[in-house]
N, C-alpha and C positions, 0 to 999 in steps of 0.2 A: 617547418615553422608555422605553416598555415593551420596544421592540425592542432597545434598548441593554442593558437588564437581562437579557433572554433570552440575548443574545449573551455577556454577561459570565458568566452561569451556565454556559453551554456550555463556555466556556474554562476555568472552574474545574473542571468535571467532567473535561475532557480532560487538564488538567494533573495531576490526581490519578491518572489511568488510565495504566497502562503497557501497551505492546503485548504481545500473547500471546507467551510464550516456552516452547518445549518442553523436556522433560528429555532432552537428548541429550549424551552424553559428548563431550569435546573430541576424543578419538581417533576416535570414530565420525564426527563432523562432518568431521574432516580427511581420513579415508579415503574418504568418500563421493564419488562422481563426480557432478558437476553440470555438465552441458552445457547450452547454450542450448535445444536441442531437448527435453531432459528437463524443464527448467523450464516450457517452453511446454506440454508434454503433461501435466505435473503440474497446472498451472493449469486446463487443459481438463478433466481427470479430476475435479477438485474443483468444477467449475462456477463458477470465479471469473473476474472481470474482472481486468485489470491493476491497477486501483485497489483492488479487493478483496484481492488478494494483497499489495499494498503496505500496506494497513491491517493485515493480519495480521502481517506481518513487522516493520512499524514504519519503513518507508522511503517515499519518494515513488514515484508511479506512473512517473515518468521513470526511476528506478533500475531498476524491473522491465523497462521497455522496453530499457534498456541490457543487462540480463542476457540477455533473450531474443534480442537481436541479436548477442550475443557480444562486445560492446564492453567489458563489465565482468563481473566475477564476484563473487557475494556472498562476503563474508569475515567472520570473527569471529562475533558473535552473529547476524548476518543469515544466515550460512551454516548455523548450527545451527538456526535457525528454519525454513529451507527444507528441510533434511534431516528435521526433525521433522514437517513437513507430509506427508511421504511415508507416514507411519503412519496418517494420518487419512482419514476418508471424508467424503462430502458433508454428511451430517447433523452430524457433529462440527464441521465448518467453519462451517456455518450457525449452529449454537448459539454458537460462539465469537464470530462476527461480531455476532450479535444482542445479546450481552452487552457488546460494546464500544460506547462512546458515539459517536454520529455527529456530525460537525462540519458546520456549515452551509456551503454553497458560498460562495466568495468573490464579493462583488458589487462592481460598479464604482461609483465615487462618482457620485451624480446631478449633473447640470450639466456634466459633462465629456463632450463629444462625441468620438466616436472619429473620428480623421482618416483619411480614405481617400486612398489614393494614386491619382492619375490617370494613366492611360496615354495616350500619344499627345500631340497638340499641346495647348498651354495657351491 
């Protein structure tokens, strides 16, 4: 029962927390060039993983993967957040991430075995 309480407390903290948002004017965000390569190099310069960048911007890690592959581009508030990250250094990013609440990783339900696909003859 204590695990459920801990998880509920985490969700309440996360619900009250908003993702980090920089102070970037809409004109600056619109004029900024954001290529997949630039997003990748920005992430590397800041020492972030794809999930770390996703936490900062407030999107999923899959969205960051799509940005870096060129299949999608950040827009709106997400674009402003990525443009704002260009002004920060590694220390700033670490400080911001440390202040953000961490979510527990999703766990599988016990008792549900993962089915494996067999290859070859049955």
